[in-house]
C-alpha positions as CSV (number, residue, x, y, z in Angstrom):
1,M,-36.3,14.8,13.5
2,A,-39.3,15.9,15.7
3,E,-42.5,13.8,15.4
4,T,-45.2,15.7,13.6
5,A,-48.2,16.4,15.9
6,K,-51.3,14.5,15.0
7,P,-54.4,16.6,14.2
8,K,-57.0,16.7,17.0
9,I,-60.1,14.5,16.6
10,S,-63.5,16.1,16.5
11,V,-66.1,14.2,18.6
12,G,-69.8,14.8,19.5
13,W,-71.4,14.7,22.9
14,E,-71.6,10.9,22.4
15,E,-69.2,8.8,20.4
16,W,-68.4,5.1,19.7
17,I,-64.9,4.2,21.0
18,G,-62.9,1.0,21.3
19,M,-60.6,-0.7,23.8
20,P,-59.8,-3.9,21.9
21,D,-56.8,-4.7,24.1
22,I,-59.2,-5.6,26.9
23,G,-61.9,-7.2,24.7
24,L,-64.1,-4.2,24.1
25,P,-63.9,-3.3,20.4
26,A,-67.0,-1.0,20.5
27,I,-68.7,0.9,23.3
28,L,-70.9,4.0,23.2
29,A,-69.4,6.7,25.5
30,K,-70.9,10.0,26.8
31,V,-68.3,12.7,26.2
32,D,-68.3,14.9,29.3
33,T,-65.8,17.8,29.6
34,G,-67.3,18.5,33.1
35,A,-66.0,15.2,34.4
36,R,-62.3,15.0,35.2
37,T,-61.9,11.2,35.1
38,S,-63.2,8.6,32.7
39,A,-65.4,5.8,34.0
40,L,-66.5,2.4,32.7
41,H,-69.5,0.4,33.9
42,S,-68.0,-2.7,35.5
43,F,-68.6,-5.3,38.2
44,A,-67.1,-8.2,40.2
45,F,-63.6,-6.5,40.6
46,E,-60.9,-8.9,41.6
47,E,-57.1,-8.3,41.9
48,I,-55.0,-10.9,40.0
49,E,-51.4,-11.1,39.0
50,I,-50.3,-11.6,35.4
51,D,-46.5,-11.9,34.7
52,G,-45.7,-10.3,38.1
53,V,-48.0,-7.2,37.4
54,T,-51.1,-6.5,39.4
55,H,-54.2,-6.4,37.3
56,I,-57.9,-6.0,37.9
57,H,-60.2,-8.7,36.5
58,F,-63.7,-7.4,36.0
59,G,-66.9,-7.8,34.1
60,V,-68.5,-5.4,31.7
61,Q,-72.0,-5.1,30.1
62,P,-70.9,-3.0,27.1
63,L,-74.4,-2.5,25.6
64,A,-76.9,-0.7,27.7
65,D,-79.9,-2.2,25.9
66,D,-78.6,-5.8,26.3
67,P,-77.8,-6.6,30.0
68,K,-77.5,-10.3,29.1
69,L,-74.2,-9.6,27.4
70,H,-71.1,-10.0,29.7
71,V,-67.5,-9.5,28.8
72,W,-64.7,-10.4,31.2
73,C,-61.6,-8.1,31.0
74,N,-58.1,-7.7,32.6
75,A,-56.3,-4.4,32.8
76,P,-53.2,-3.2,34.8
77,L,-54.1,-1.6,38.1
78,I,-52.8,1.9,38.7
79,D,-54.2,2.5,42.2
80,Y,-57.4,3.1,44.2
81,R,-58.8,6.6,44.5
82,E,-61.8,8.3,46.1
83,V,-64.1,9.8,43.5
84,I,-67.0,12.1,44.2
85,S,-69.9,11.1,41.8
86,S,-72.4,13.6,40.3
87,N,-74.9,12.9,43.1
88,G,-72.2,13.9,45.7
89,M,-71.5,10.5,47.0
90,A,-67.8,9.5,47.7
91,E,-66.7,6.1,46.3
92,M,-63.3,4.3,46.3
93,R,-62.7,3.1,42.8
94,P,-59.9,1.1,41.1
95,F,-58.1,2.9,38.3
96,V,-56.7,0.9,35.4
97,Q,-54.7,1.8,32.3
98,V,-56.1,1.0,28.9
99,D,-55.5,2.0,25.3
100,L,-58.3,4.1,23.8
101,H,-58.9,3.7,20.0
102,L,-60.8,6.4,18.2
103,A,-60.8,7.7,14.6
104,G,-57.7,5.7,13.6
105,Q,-55.7,6.9,16.6
106,S,-54.9,5.2,19.9
107,W,-53.4,6.4,23.2
108,P,-53.2,5.3,26.8
109,I,-55.8,6.6,29.3
110,E,-56.6,6.2,33.0
111,L,-60.1,4.6,33.6
112,S,-62.0,4.3,36.8
113,L,-64.2,1.2,37.3
114,T,-67.6,1.7,38.8
115,N,-71.2,0.6,38.5
116,R,-73.0,2.7,35.9
117,E,-75.9,0.2,35.5
118,T,-78.6,2.8,36.0
119,M,-76.9,5.4,33.7
120,N,-77.7,5.7,30.0
121,Y,-74.1,5.2,28.9
122,R,-71.8,2.4,29.9
123,M,-68.8,4.7,29.6
124,L,-68.1,8.3,30.4
125,L,-65.1,9.9,28.7
126,G,-63.6,12.7,30.9
127,R,-61.5,15.6,30.0
128,T,-58.1,14.1,31.2
129,A,-58.4,11.4,28.5
130,M,-59.1,14.1,25.9
131,E,-56.5,16.7,26.7
132,G,-54.5,17.7,23.6
133,R,-56.2,15.1,21.4
134,I,-59.9,15.8,21.1
135,V,-62.1,18.8,20.2
136,V,-65.7,18.5,21.3
137,D,-68.6,19.6,19.1
138,P,-71.5,19.9,21.6
139,F,-74.1,19.7,18.8
140,G,-72.7,16.7,17.1
141,A,-73.2,13.0,17.9
142,C,-71.3,10.0,16.7
143,I,-69.2,12.2,14.3
144,N,-66.7,9.3,13.7
145,G,-69.4,6.9,12.7
146,V,-71.3,3.9,14.1
147,P,-69.4,0.6,14.0
148,E,-70.8,-2.2,11.9
149,G,-70.6,-5.9,12.6
150,D,-71.4,-8.3,15.5
151,F,-68.5,-7.7,17.9
152,Y,-70.0,-9.6,20.9
153,G,-71.8,-12.6,19.4
154,H,-69.7,-15.3,21.1
155,H,-70.1,-13.6,24.4
156,L,-73.9,-13.7,24.0
157,E,-73.7,-17.4,23.5
158,E,-71.8,-17.7,26.7
159,S,-74.3,-15.5,28.6
160,A,-77.5,-16.8,27.2
161,S,-78.4,-19.3,29.9
162,K,-77.7,-18.9,33.6
163,T,-79.0,-20.3,36.8
164,L,-78.4,-17.9,39.6
165,N,-77.8,-18.5,43.3
166,I,-79.7,-15.6,45.0
167,G,-79.6,-14.7,48.7
168,I,-82.3,-12.7,50.4
169,L,-81.1,-10.8,53.5
170,T,-83.9,-10.6,56.0
171,C,-84.9,-10.9,59.6
172,A,-88.5,-11.7,58.6
173,P,-88.4,-14.9,56.6
174,N,-92.2,-15.5,56.9
175,A,-93.2,-11.9,55.8
176,Y,-95.4,-11.5,52.8
177,S,-92.8,-9.7,50.7
178,T,-90.0,-12.3,51.5
179,Q,-92.2,-15.2,50.6
180,R,-93.4,-13.6,47.4
181,L,-89.8,-13.1,46.3
182,V,-88.9,-16.7,47.2
183,E,-91.8,-17.9,45.2
184,A,-90.8,-15.9,42.2
185,I,-87.2,-17.0,42.3
186,E,-88.1,-20.7,42.6
187,K,-90.7,-20.4,39.9
188,K,-88.1,-19.1,37.5
189,G,-85.7,-22.0,38.2
190,H,-83.1,-20.2,40.3
191,Q,-81.8,-21.1,43.7
192,V,-82.6,-19.1,46.8
193,D,-81.3,-18.9,50.4
194,L,-82.9,-16.8,53.2
195,V,-80.0,-15.3,55.1
196,D,-80.7,-14.1,58.6
197,I,-78.9,-10.8,58.9
198,A,-79.0,-10.8,62.7
199,R,-77.1,-14.1,62.7
200,C,-74.4,-13.0,60.2
201,T,-70.8,-12.3,61.2
202,V,-68.6,-10.2,58.9
203,H,-65.1,-11.5,58.6
204,V,-62.9,-8.6,57.3
205,D,-59.6,-9.9,56.0
206,A,-57.5,-8.8,53.1
207,L,-56.8,-12.4,51.9
208,S,-60.1,-14.1,52.5
209,P,-63.1,-11.8,53.3
210,T,-66.0,-13.9,54.4
211,I,-69.5,-13.7,55.8
212,Y,-70.7,-16.3,58.3
213,Q,-74.2,-17.3,59.3
214,R,-74.3,-19.3,62.6
215,D,-70.6,-20.2,62.2
216,E,-71.1,-21.4,58.6
217,P,-69.4,-19.5,55.8
218,L,-71.9,-18.2,53.2
219,P,-71.2,-18.6,49.5
220,R,-70.6,-15.8,47.0
221,Y,-74.1,-15.3,45.8
222,D,-74.7,-14.2,42.2
223,A,-77.3,-11.8,43.5
224,V,-78.3,-10.4,46.9
225,I,-81.7,-8.8,47.7
226,P,-81.4,-6.8,51.0
227,R,-84.6,-6.5,53.1
228,I,-83.2,-4.6,56.1
229,G,-85.5,-3.3,58.9
230,A,-84.7,-0.1,60.8
231,P,-83.6,-1.8,64.1
232,I,-80.7,-3.6,62.4
233,T,-79.7,-0.9,59.9
234,Q,-76.0,-0.5,60.9
235,H,-75.2,-4.2,61.1
236,G,-77.3,-4.9,58.0
237,L,-75.4,-2.3,56.0
238,A,-72.1,-3.9,57.0
239,V,-73.3,-7.3,55.7
240,V,-74.6,-5.8,52.5
241,R,-71.3,-3.9,52.0
242,Q,-69.3,-7.1,52.5
243,F,-71.4,-8.9,49.8
244,E,-70.7,-5.9,47.5
245,L,-66.9,-6.3,48.2
246,L,-67.2,-10.0,47.4
247,G,-68.5,-9.2,44.0
248,S,-72.2,-10.1,44.4
249,Y,-74.7,-8.2,42.4
250,V,-76.7,-6.3,45.2
251,L,-80.1,-5.0,44.2
252,N,-79.7,-1.9,46.5
253,G,-76.2,-1.1,47.7
254,A,-75.2,-0.2,51.2
255,S,-74.5,3.5,50.6
256,S,-77.9,3.9,48.8
257,I,-79.8,2.1,51.6
258,A,-78.0,4.3,54.2
259,A,-79.0,7.5,52.3
260,A,-82.6,6.4,52.1
261,R,-82.8,5.3,55.7
262,D,-81.5,8.6,57.0
263,K,-84.3,11.1,56.2
264,L,-82.2,14.2,56.5
265,W,-79.5,12.7,54.3
266,S,-82.1,11.8,51.6
267,Y,-83.7,15.2,51.7
268,Q,-80.3,16.9,51.4
269,Y,-79.4,14.9,48.3
270,M,-82.8,15.2,46.7
271,A,-82.9,19.0,47.3
272,K,-79.5,19.3,45.7
273,A,-80.8,17.4,42.7
274,G,-83.6,19.9,42.3
275,I,-86.3,17.5,43.6
276,E,-89.1,19.2,45.6
277,V,-89.0,18.0,49.2
278,P,-90.8,19.5,52.3
279,L,-89.1,22.3,54.2
280,T,-87.0,20.4,56.8
281,L,-85.3,21.7,59.9
282,S,-82.8,19.8,61.9
283,A,-80.9,20.7,65.1
284,F,-78.4,19.0,67.3
285,N,-80.3,19.6,70.6
286,G,-83.8,20.4,71.8
287,R,-82.9,24.0,72.7
288,D,-81.9,24.9,69.2
289,G,-84.8,22.9,67.8
290,R,-87.3,24.8,69.9
291,A,-85.8,28.1,68.5
292,M,-86.2,26.8,64.9
293,V,-89.9,25.7,65.1
294,S,-91.2,29.1,64.0
295,K,-89.2,28.8,60.8
296,A,-91.6,25.9,59.8
297,G,-94.6,28.2,59.8
298,E,-97.5,28.6,62.3
299,G,-98.3,24.9,62.5
300,P,-99.4,22.2,62.7
301,Y,-96.0,20.5,62.5
302,V,-94.8,17.0,61.7
303,L,-91.9,15.8,63.8
304,K,-90.1,12.6,62.6
305,S,-87.1,10.6,63.5
306,R,-84.3,10.6,61.0
307,K,-84.6,6.8,60.8
308,S,-88.4,6.6,60.8
309,E,-90.1,4.1,58.5
310,G,-93.6,2.6,57.9
311,G,-95.1,5.6,59.7
312,R,-93.4,4.7,63.0
313,G,-91.4,7.6,64.6
314,V,-93.7,10.2,63.0
315,L,-95.6,12.6,65.3
316,L,-98.1,15.4,64.7
317,A,-97.9,18.6,66.8
318,P,-100.9,20.9,66.4
319,D,-99.0,24.0,67.6
320,R,-95.6,25.4,68.6
321,T,-96.1,24.6,72.3
322,M,-96.7,20.9,71.6
323,A,-93.8,20.8,69.1
324,K,-91.4,22.3,71.6
325,S,-92.6,19.8,74.3
326,L,-92.0,16.9,72.0
327,L,-88.5,18.2,71.1
328,D,-87.7,18.4,74.8
329,A,-89.0,14.9,75.5
330,F,-87.1,13.3,72.7
331,D,-84.0,15.3,73.4
332,D,-83.9,13.6,76.9
333,L,-84.0,10.3,75.0
334,D,-81.1,11.4,72.8
335,E,-83.4,11.1,69.8
336,K,-83.0,13.8,67.1
337,L,-86.2,14.9,65.4
338,L,-86.7,16.6,62.1
339,I,-89.3,19.4,62.0
340,Q,-91.5,19.9,59.0
341,P,-94.7,21.9,58.3
342,F,-97.8,19.7,58.1
343,L,-98.9,19.4,54.5
344,D,-102.7,19.1,54.4
345,T,-104.1,17.2,51.4
346,Q,-107.7,17.3,52.6
347,D,-108.3,13.6,52.4
348,Q,-105.0,12.7,54.2
349,S,-103.7,10.7,51.3
350,D,-100.3,10.3,49.5
351,L,-99.0,8.5,46.5
352,R,-96.7,5.4,46.7
353,I,-94.9,4.9,43.5
354,M,-92.7,1.8,42.9
355,V,-89.6,2.3,40.8
356,L,-87.5,-0.5,39.3
357,G,-84.4,0.5,37.4
358,K,-85.4,3.7,35.6
359,K,-89.1,2.8,35.3
360,V,-92.2,3.3,37.4
361,I,-93.9,-0.1,37.7
362,A,-96.9,0.6,39.9
363,A,-98.6,3.4,41.8
364,V,-101.3,3.6,44.4
365,R,-103.0,6.3,46.4
366,R,-102.8,5.6,50.2
367,T,-105.4,7.1,52.5
368,A,-105.0,7.3,56.2
369,K,-107.5,5.6,58.5
370,K,-109.9,7.8,60.3
371,G,-108.3,9.7,63.1
372,D,-104.8,9.3,61.8
373,F,-102.6,11.4,59.6
374,R,-100.3,8.7,58.4
375,A,-101.3,6.9,55.2
376,N,-98.9,4.0,55.6
377,Y,-100.4,0.5,54.8
378,H,-98.9,-0.9,58.0
379,Q,-100.5,1.9,60.1
380,G,-104.0,0.8,58.9
381,G,-104.1,3.0,55.8
382,S,-105.9,1.8,52.6
383,A,-104.4,1.7,49.1
384,K,-106.1,2.1,45.7
385,K,-104.6,1.9,42.2
386,V,-104.2,5.4,40.8
387,K,-103.1,7.1,37.6
388,I,-100.2,9.5,38.1
389,T,-99.0,12.4,36.0
390,K,-95.9,12.6,33.9
391,L,-94.3,14.9,36.4
392,E,-95.0,12.6,39.3
393,R,-93.6,9.7,37.3
394,Q,-90.4,11.7,36.5
395,M,-90.0,12.9,40.1
396,A,-90.3,9.3,41.5
397,A,-87.7,8.0,39.0
398,R,-85.3,10.9,39.7
399,A,-85.6,10.5,43.5
400,A,-84.7,6.8,43.3
401,K,-81.8,7.5,40.9
402,T,-80.5,10.4,43.0
403,L,-80.1,8.0,46.0
404,G,-78.7,5.3,43.8
405,L,-81.6,2.8,44.4
406,R,-82.5,0.3,41.7
407,F,-85.7,-0.7,43.5
408,A,-87.6,1.7,45.7
409,A,-90.9,3.1,46.8
410,V,-91.2,6.8,46.5
411,D,-93.9,8.5,48.6
412,L,-95.3,11.8,47.1
413,M,-97.9,14.2,48.3
414,R,-100.0,16.3,45.9
415,T,-100.0,19.9,47.2
416,E,-101.3,23.2,45.9
417,S,-97.8,24.1,44.7
418,G,-97.2,20.6,43.1
419,P,-95.9,17.2,44.1
420,V,-93.5,16.9,47.0
421,V,-91.3,13.8,47.7
422,M,-91.9,12.8,51.4
423,E,-89.9,9.7,51.6
424,V,-87.9,7.1,49.6
425,N,-88.0,3.5,50.9
426,A,-85.2,1.1,50.0
427,S,-87.0,-2.0,51.3
428,P,-90.6,-1.5,50.3
429,G,-93.3,-3.9,51.2
430,L,-95.2,-5.6,48.4
431,E,-98.4,-6.7,50.1
432,G,-100.4,-3.5,50.0
433,I,-99.5,-2.4,46.5
434,E,-99.9,-5.9,45.0
435,S,-103.3,-6.3,46.6
436,A,-104.4,-2.9,45.3
437,T,-103.1,-3.2,41.8
438,G,-103.3,-7.0,41.1
439,L,-99.8,-6.8,39.7
440,D,-97.1,-9.4,40.2
441,L,-94.4,-7.1,41.4
442,A,-92.3,-9.8,43.0
443,S,-91.8,-11.4,39.5
444,R,-90.9,-8.0,38.0
445,V,-88.2,-7.5,40.7
446,I,-86.7,-11.0,40.1
447,D,-86.8,-10.6,36.3
448,Y,-84.8,-7.4,36.8
449,V,-82.3,-9.1,39.1
450,V,-81.8,-12.0,36.7
451,E,-81.4,-9.7,33.8
452,Y,-78.6,-7.7,35.5
453,A,-77.0,-10.1,37.8
454,R,-73.8,-11.8,36.9
455,P,-72.9,-15.5,37.5
456,S,-69.6,-16.1,39.2
457,P,-66.6,-15.0,37.0
458,P,-64.8,-17.7,35.0
459,V,-61.4,-19.1,36.0
460,H,-58.6,-16.8,34.8
461,V,-56.3,-18.4,32.3
462,G,-52.7,-17.6,33.0
463,A,-53.5,-15.6,36.2
464,T,-53.1,-16.3,39.9
465,Q,-54.8,-14.7,42.9
466,T,-52.8,-11.9,44.4
467,E,-51.6,-12.8,47.9
């Protein structure tokens, strides 16, 4: 006799679901028919073998408003696939199989594991998990009720107290920002190592990936804070990526730092996200660049290196003739310049807005020194605490989120047509903005890291490392 088809479940745009087989009895998911795959916020992935079957051992923070809660899970590995996220970035993710429980029914689904820490929902339920079983009411929310009870109390006891081993990646151990972070870490009772990126060697090996510093293997840090300068970007990104693969919590990931460091890349992603950025022109060679100058208006023009930072690598050309000459000169040096119209703000000032997580934590107005058009603190500019508008606050937070940065400085200019994002810095200095505001930003950063970082995962009972 044929099995009677079960009625479809009605769900809202958000819904509480369960995956009790992997230790997650309740988690609030965003229901997204625009997403093909389902995704779960997770960290510290590790392949293990249970009864001859390859599993992924991973951690989950199931409640977005309680990052201290950690649950360790095991699920059978299906495979690894490349997924294009909503911000356009490609990511290789492990896919696992789990049983989804909802409204008295359960069925197996494929679930990708990724870091959704900065997202509002710890899980996204995609359409392949819903096909033939779910009907979505876009105006409803939690149609199937809100679970009652304390599902994760014992996990909170396990996670309540933790001393972290934190690594700061830097080539400038005596810099103000580095020392302030060290001071904050030690004051809060955690351990800290200063890791010289320039002396690190990445050991890529399927069985025992390692990072060495001066021939000594580095530990798996619970958290890593990258402070990477432009001259060592590529090598620094490789080191950061290796720490990510080893399961360390990294404040800003390699792909996000790379996007912020490359000006053209960052403008492209922000423009796609609807964030106002300056008109930007880029060409492969000086000849094509010269032909494009007129598209940036009548001048003056700002020409900047794709990897400029701190005001370095940024030039002002008063007219087309000078702009074309600079393009020729840098073309001979095999340096590609971006061309932008000069935005005049009368007092030659901009806003530097510090974003941590989803929140703005400080803002200053930076004014260029006399005779210069660059307002950067390290170029002699001055900084003064400023009150920013709601729109400026939202733009800064969106810019950091679009590039995947948890901690960033977003530079805005106030123009006649509204605020424009000029740059996003993934390794912002603290000296100028702490001096101007009197705020202890270093402690805010470390509090955030401690809140979201995860100690080393526990030993797996009944599981062995895959070889």
